C-alpha positions as a Markdown table, in Angstrom:
| # | Residue | x | y | z |
|---|---|---|---|---|
| 1 | Met | -31.2 | -7.6 | -20.5 |
| 2 | Val | -32.3 | -6.5 | -16.9 |
| 3 | Ser | -30.9 | -8.8 | -14.2 |
| 4 | Phe | -33.3 | -10.2 | -11.5 |
| 5 | Phe | -30.4 | -10.3 | -9.1 |
| 6 | Pro | -29.2 | -7.0 | -7.6 |
| 7 | Lys | -25.4 | -6.5 | -7.6 |
| 8 | Glu | -23.7 | -6.7 | -4.2 |
| 9 | Glu | -22.3 | -3.3 | -3.4 |
| 10 | Lys | -20.6 | -4.3 | -0.2 |
| 11 | Phe | -17.4 | -4.8 | -2.0 |
| 12 | Phe | -16.9 | -1.1 | -2.2 |
| 13 | Asp | -17.1 | -0.8 | 1.5 |
| 14 | Tyr | -14.4 | -3.4 | 1.9 |
| 15 | Phe | -12.2 | -1.6 | -0.6 |
| 16 | Asp | -12.6 | 1.6 | 1.3 |
| 17 | Asp | -11.9 | 0.1 | 4.6 |
| 18 | Ala | -8.8 | -1.7 | 3.2 |
| 19 | Ser | -7.4 | 1.6 | 1.8 |
| 20 | Asp | -8.0 | 3.4 | 5.1 |
| 21 | Lys | -6.0 | 0.5 | 6.8 |
| 22 | Met | -3.1 | 1.1 | 4.4 |
| 23 | Leu | -3.2 | 4.9 | 5.3 |
| 24 | Arg | -3.3 | 4.2 | 8.9 |
| 25 | Gly | -0.5 | 1.9 | 8.7 |
| 26 | Ile | 2.0 | 4.0 | 6.7 |
| 27 | Arg | 1.3 | 7.1 | 9.0 |
| 28 | Leu | 2.0 | 5.0 | 12.0 |
| 29 | Phe | 5.2 | 3.7 | 10.5 |
| 30 | Lys | 6.2 | 7.2 | 9.4 |
| 31 | Asp | 5.6 | 8.5 | 12.9 |
| 32 | Met | 7.6 | 5.5 | 14.4 |
| 33 | Met | 10.6 | 6.3 | 12.1 |
| 34 | Gln | 10.6 | 10.0 | 13.0 |
| 35 | Asp | 11.0 | 9.1 | 16.6 |
| 36 | Leu | 12.2 | 5.6 | 17.2 |
| 37 | Ser | 11.9 | 5.9 | 21.0 |
| 38 | Asn | 8.2 | 5.1 | 20.5 |
| 39 | Ala | 8.9 | 2.2 | 18.2 |
| 40 | Glu | 7.5 | -0.5 | 20.4 |
| 41 | Glu | 4.0 | 1.1 | 20.8 |
| 42 | Lys | 3.8 | 2.0 | 17.3 |
| 43 | Ser | 4.8 | -1.4 | 16.2 |
| 44 | Arg | 2.0 | -2.9 | 18.2 |
| 45 | Gln | -0.4 | -0.5 | 16.6 |
| 46 | Ile | 0.9 | -1.3 | 13.1 |
| 47 | Lys | 0.5 | -5.1 | 13.8 |
| 48 | Asp | -3.1 | -4.5 | 15.0 |
| 49 | Val | -3.9 | -2.5 | 11.8 |
| 50 | Glu | -2.3 | -5.3 | 9.7 |
| 51 | His | -4.5 | -8.0 | 11.4 |
| 52 | Glu | -7.5 | -5.7 | 10.8 |
| 53 | Ala | -6.6 | -5.5 | 7.1 |
| 54 | Asp | -6.2 | -9.3 | 7.0 |
| 55 | His | -9.8 | -9.6 | 8.4 |
| 56 | Ile | -11.1 | -7.4 | 5.7 |
| 57 | Thr | -9.4 | -9.4 | 3.0 |
| 58 | His | -10.8 | -12.6 | 4.4 |
| 59 | Glu | -14.3 | -11.2 | 4.6 |
| 60 | Thr | -14.1 | -10.0 | 1.0 |
| 61 | Val | -12.9 | -13.2 | -0.4 |
| 62 | Ser | -15.7 | -15.1 | 1.7 |
| 63 | Lys | -18.3 | -12.7 | 0.3 |
| 64 | Leu | -17.0 | -13.2 | -3.2 |
| 65 | His | -17.6 | -17.0 | -3.0 |
| 66 | Lys | -21.1 | -16.4 | -1.8 |
| 67 | Thr | -22.2 | -13.6 | -4.1 |
| 68 | Phe | -24.1 | -14.3 | -7.4 |
| 69 | Val | -23.8 | -10.9 | -9.1 |
| 70 | Thr | -20.7 | -8.7 | -8.4 |
| 71 | Pro | -20.4 | -4.9 | -9.4 |
| 72 | Ile | -17.2 | -5.7 | -11.1 |
| 73 | Asp | -15.4 | -8.8 | -12.4 |
| 74 | Arg | -14.6 | -11.2 | -9.6 |
| 75 | Glu | -10.9 | -11.3 | -10.7 |
| 76 | Tyr | -10.7 | -7.6 | -10.2 |
| 77 | Ile | -12.2 | -7.8 | -6.7 |
| 78 | Tyr | -9.9 | -10.5 | -5.7 |
| 79 | Ala | -6.8 | -8.8 | -7.2 |
| 80 | Leu | -7.5 | -5.5 | -5.7 |
| 81 | Ile | -8.2 | -6.5 | -2.1 |
| 82 | Thr | -5.3 | -8.8 | -2.0 |
| 83 | Lys | -2.9 | -6.3 | -3.6 |
| 84 | Met | -3.9 | -3.6 | -1.0 |
| 85 | Asp | -3.2 | -6.1 | 1.7 |
| 86 | Asp | 0.2 | -6.7 | 0.3 |
| 87 | Val | 1.2 | -3.0 | 0.7 |
| 88 | Leu | 0.3 | -3.1 | 4.4 |
| 89 | Asp | 2.1 | -6.6 | 4.8 |
| 90 | Leu | 5.3 | -4.9 | 3.5 |
| 91 | Ile | 4.8 | -2.0 | 5.9 |
| 92 | Asp | 4.5 | -4.4 | 8.8 |
| 93 | Ala | 7.4 | -6.4 | 7.5 |
| 94 | Asn | 9.6 | -3.4 | 7.5 |
| 95 | Cys | 8.5 | -2.5 | 11.0 |
| 96 | Glu | 9.6 | -5.9 | 12.1 |
| 97 | Arg | 13.0 | -5.3 | 10.4 |
| 98 | Ile | 13.5 | -2.2 | 12.4 |
| 99 | Phe | 13.1 | -4.2 | 15.6 |
| 100 | Leu | 15.1 | -7.1 | 14.4 |
| 101 | Tyr | 18.0 | -5.0 | 13.3 |
| 102 | Lys | 17.8 | -2.7 | 16.4 |
| 103 | Ile | 17.7 | 0.5 | 14.4 |
| 104 | Lys | 18.0 | 3.5 | 16.5 |
| 105 | Thr | 17.8 | 6.4 | 14.1 |
| 106 | Ser | 16.3 | 6.7 | 10.7 |
| 107 | Thr | 18.1 | 8.1 | 7.6 |
| 108 | Pro | 17.0 | 11.1 | 5.2 |
| 109 | Glu | 16.8 | 8.5 | 2.4 |
| 110 | Ala | 14.5 | 6.3 | 4.3 |
| 111 | Met | 12.2 | 9.2 | 5.2 |
| 112 | Ser | 12.1 | 10.3 | 1.6 |
| 113 | Met | 11.0 | 6.9 | 0.6 |
| 114 | Ile | 8.3 | 6.7 | 3.4 |
| 115 | Asn | 7.1 | 10.2 | 2.4 |
| 116 | Thr | 6.7 | 9.0 | -1.3 |
| 117 | Leu | 4.9 | 5.8 | -0.1 |
| 118 | Glu | 2.5 | 7.8 | 2.0 |
| 119 | Arg | 1.6 | 10.1 | -1.0 |
| 120 | Ala | 1.1 | 7.0 | -3.2 |
| 121 | Ile | -1.3 | 5.4 | -0.6 |
| 122 | Glu | -3.1 | 8.7 | -0.4 |
| 123 | Glu | -3.6 | 8.5 | -4.1 |
| 124 | Val | -4.7 | 4.8 | -3.8 |
| 125 | Val | -7.4 | 5.9 | -1.3 |
| 126 | Lys | -8.7 | 8.5 | -3.7 |
| 127 | Gly | -8.7 | 6.0 | -6.6 |
| 128 | Val | -10.4 | 3.3 | -4.6 |
| 129 | Arg | -13.1 | 5.7 | -3.5 |
| 130 | Gly | -13.7 | 6.7 | -7.0 |
| 131 | Leu | -14.7 | 3.2 | -8.1 |
| 132 | Arg | -18.1 | 3.7 | -6.7 |
| 133 | Asn | -18.9 | 6.1 | -9.5 |
| 134 | Leu | -17.1 | 5.4 | -12.8 |
| 135 | Lys | -18.7 | 8.3 | -14.5 |
| 136 | Asn | -15.6 | 10.2 | -13.2 |
| 137 | Ser | -13.3 | 7.8 | -15.0 |
| 138 | Arg | -11.0 | 10.5 | -16.3 |
| 139 | Ser | -10.2 | 11.7 | -12.8 |
| 140 | Ile | -9.5 | 8.1 | -11.6 |
| 141 | Leu | -7.1 | 7.5 | -14.5 |
| 142 | Asp | -5.3 | 10.7 | -13.7 |
| 143 | Ile | -4.9 | 9.3 | -10.1 |
| 144 | Cys | -3.4 | 6.1 | -11.6 |
| 145 | Ile | -1.0 | 8.2 | -13.7 |
| 146 | Glu | 0.1 | 10.1 | -10.5 |
| 147 | Ile | 0.7 | 6.9 | -8.7 |
| 148 | Asn | 2.9 | 5.7 | -11.5 |
| 149 | Arg | 4.8 | 9.1 | -11.3 |
| 150 | Leu | 5.4 | 8.4 | -7.6 |
| 151 | Glu | 6.7 | 4.9 | -8.3 |
| 152 | Asn | 9.1 | 6.4 | -10.7 |
| 153 | Glu | 10.0 | 8.9 | -7.9 |
| 154 | Gly | 10.5 | 6.2 | -5.5 |
| 155 | Asp | 12.8 | 4.4 | -7.8 |
| 156 | Arg | 15.1 | 7.4 | -8.2 |
| 157 | Ile | 15.1 | 7.8 | -4.3 |
| 158 | Tyr | 15.9 | 4.1 | -3.8 |
| 159 | Arg | 18.9 | 4.2 | -6.3 |
| 160 | Asn | 20.2 | 7.4 | -4.5 |
| 161 | Ala | 19.7 | 5.7 | -1.2 |
| 162 | Leu | 21.9 | 2.7 | -2.3 |
| 163 | Ser | 24.5 | 5.0 | -3.8 |
| 164 | Val | 24.8 | 7.0 | -0.5 |
| 165 | Leu | 24.8 | 3.7 | 1.4 |
| 166 | Phe | 27.5 | 2.0 | -0.5 |
| 167 | Asn | 29.7 | 5.2 | -0.8 |
| 168 | Ser | 29.8 | 6.2 | 2.8 |
| 169 | Pro | 32.1 | 4.7 | 5.3 |
| 170 | Ser | 30.0 | 2.2 | 7.4 |
| 171 | Asp | 30.0 | -1.1 | 9.1 |
| 172 | Pro | 29.1 | -3.8 | 6.5 |
| 173 | Ile | 26.5 | -5.2 | 8.7 |
| 174 | Glu | 24.7 | -1.8 | 8.8 |
| 175 | Ile | 24.8 | -1.6 | 5.0 |
| 176 | Ile | 23.1 | -5.1 | 4.8 |
| 177 | Lys | 20.4 | -3.8 | 7.3 |
| 178 | Trp | 19.6 | -0.7 | 5.5 |
| 179 | Lys | 19.8 | -2.3 | 2.0 |
| 180 | Asp | 17.0 | -4.6 | 3.2 |
| 181 | Ile | 15.0 | -1.9 | 4.6 |
| 182 | Tyr | 15.3 | 0.2 | 1.5 |
| 183 | Glu | 14.3 | -2.7 | -0.7 |
| 184 | Thr | 11.1 | -3.4 | 1.3 |
| 185 | Leu | 10.2 | 0.3 | 1.1 |
| 186 | Glu | 10.8 | 0.2 | -2.7 |
| 187 | Glu | 8.6 | -2.9 | -3.1 |
| 188 | Ala | 5.8 | -1.3 | -1.1 |
| 189 | Ile | 5.9 | 1.7 | -3.5 |
| 190 | Asp | 5.9 | -0.7 | -6.4 |
| 191 | Thr | 2.9 | -2.6 | -5.0 |
| 192 | Cys | 0.9 | 0.7 | -4.9 |
| 193 | Glu | 1.5 | 0.9 | -8.7 |
| 194 | Asp | 0.3 | -2.7 | -9.0 |
| 195 | Val | -2.9 | -1.4 | -7.2 |
| 196 | Ala | -3.1 | 1.5 | -9.7 |
| 197 | Asn | -2.9 | -0.9 | -12.6 |
| 198 | Ile | -5.8 | -2.9 | -11.2 |
| 199 | Ile | -7.9 | 0.2 | -10.7 |
| 200 | Glu | -7.1 | 1.3 | -14.3 |
| 201 | Gly | -8.2 | -2.1 | -15.6 |
| 202 | Ile | -11.5 | -1.8 | -13.7 |
| 203 | Val | -12.1 | 1.7 | -15.1 |
| 204 | Leu | -11.3 | 0.8 | -18.6 |
| 205 | Glu | -13.5 | -2.2 | -18.6 |
| 206 | Asn | -16.5 | -0.6 | -16.8 |
| 207 | Ala | -16.5 | 3.1 | -17.6 |
């Protein structure tokens, strides 16, 4: 049966904008961690991006309440936009930890996790943009598989980071600081996998 109410396609714009904010946020954070002398400025920029992402999430949820016919199930729209926002929230939270703990230099393990997170977010961006045309469902599902692989890679780096941390002579306070930073990075990578699972559900239900 043909619907007399057109589907509201604006949600795809919101998804694209939110994924772009994720990518902007992780690249600012990566730049900050590579050179912590510019941490204050990068931290301010990351906070600005996080606020912009919050606005996109708010606009999406508000639009959802006002829209009669959505292009995909409402539950998926809400889950996808909020979970992408969670990734950026975790990046911002780790930025705050860097300041709170007065971190002066990064570690190779942290940079490896950040690189993996950046690659996972790059795949999320591709997956989200693919939702406009579900005829390419196979390629979107392949992206989800790659995000899952990156999550496994992140787990391995995280375990190695903890091993290095606990088996190296160090101030116990420094161990506590870096354990917290590593855990938050690992959670951000895990949340990218959550995003991929939502994308996969959308594809399987609508393709």
